[in-house]
C-alpha positions in Angstrom: -2.8 11.0 11.0 -3.1 7.6 12.7 -4.1 6.2 9.3 -0.7 6.8 7.9 1.2 4.8 10.6 0.7 1.4 8.8 1.7 2.6 5.3 4.8 4.3 6.7 5.7 1.1 8.6 5.4 -0.8 5.3 7.6 1.7 3.5 10.3 1.4 6.3 10.0 -2.4 6.0 10.6 -2.0 2.3 13.8 -0.1 2.9 15.0 -2.8 5.3 14.1 -5.5 2.7 16.0 -3.7 0.0 19.1 -3.5 2.2 19.0 -7.1 3.3 17.7 -9.2 0.4 19.1 -9.8 -3.1 17.8 -11.0 -6.4 14.2 -11.9 -7.2 13.1 -12.1 -3.5 14.2 -8.5 -3.1 12.3 -7.4 -6.2 9.1 -9.2 -5.4 9.1 -8.2 -1.7 9.9 -4.6 -2.6 7.2 -4.4 -5.2 4.6 -5.8 -2.9 5.6 -3.6 0.0 5.8 -0.4 -2.0 2.5 -0.9 -3.8 0.8 -1.9 -0.5 2.1 1.2 1.2 1.3 3.5 -1.7 -1.5 1.9 -3.8 -1.7 5.0 -6.1 1.7 4.1 -7.5 -0.2 1.7 -9.7 -2.2 4.6 -11.1 1.0 6.3 -12.4 2.2 3.1 -13.9 4.6 1.7 -11.2 6.8 -0.3 -11.6 7.3 1.0 -15.2 6.9 4.6 -14.3 9.8 7.0 -14.4 11.3 8.1 -11.1 9.8 11.6 -11.6 6.3 10.1 -11.7 6.6 8.0 -8.5 6.3 11.0 -6.1 2.9 11.7 -7.7 1.7 8.2 -6.9 3.0 8.6 -3.3 1.2 11.9 -2.9 -2.0 10.5 -4.3 -1.8 7.6 -1.8 -1.9 9.9 1.2 -5.5 11.1 0.8 -6.5 7.5 0.1 -5.1 6.3 3.5 -6.5 9.3 5.2 -10.0 8.5 3.8 -9.6 4.9 5.0 -8.7 6.2 8.4 -11.7 8.5 8.4 -14.0 5.7 7.4 -12.6 3.5 10.1 -13.0 6.2 12.7 -16.6 6.6 11.6 -17.3 2.9 12.0 -15.4 2.7 15.3 -17.3 5.7 16.9 -20.7 4.3 16.2 -20.3 2.7 19.6 -20.5 5.4 22.3 -17.7 3.8 24.2 -15.3 3.5 21.3 -11.7 2.3 21.9 -8.7 2.1 19.6 -9.3 -1.7 19.1 -12.6 -0.8 17.3 -10.7 1.6 15.1 -8.0 -0.9 14.2 -10.6 -3.6 13.5 -12.4 -1.4 11.0 -9.1 -0.1 9.6 -7.8 -3.6 9.1 -10.7 -4.7 6.9 -10.5 -1.6 4.8 -6.7 -2.1 4.4 -7.2 -5.7 3.5 -9.5 -4.6 0.7 -6.9 -2.2 -0.6 -4.2 -4.9 -0.4 -6.4 -7.3 -2.3 -7.0 -4.7 -5.0 -3.3 -4.1 -5.3 -2.6 -7.9 -5.5 -5.2 -8.4 -8.2 -3.8 -5.4 -10.2 -0.2 -6.7 -10.0 -1.2 -10.3 -10.9 -3.4 -9.0 -13.7 -0.7 -6.7 -15.0 1.9 -9.5 -14.9 -0.4 -11.9 -16.8 -1.6 -9.3 -19.3 1.8 -7.8 -20.1 3.6 -11.1 -20.0 6.8 -9.7 -18.6 8.4 -9.3 -15.2 7.2 -6.5 -13.0 10.3 -6.5 -10.9 12.5 -3.4 -11.2 15.7 -2.7 -9.5 
């Protein structure tokens, strides 16, 4: 469950950003934060997906983050005297890989589709 702390924090930050910012900054920040928190949203076609399809992407993201947490725990516990710093170090690199994949997908979709990905 510790693996879900970071995605939930990103989602809460997205809620704050949507309440504070306006315009394009709000759209781009919200898009980046939501897809980073729930990468499987891209699988269901976010940001073009309907609101009924978005919960599916969120539910598909939970096992992904749990798998990342499991892998990070396996790497961290290779050391017999494992501490949480070892876990977070391994988790960080796996999360960065997910975020890089999300960024490449969003940039590629933006260039391929030739239209704005920002939704309200």
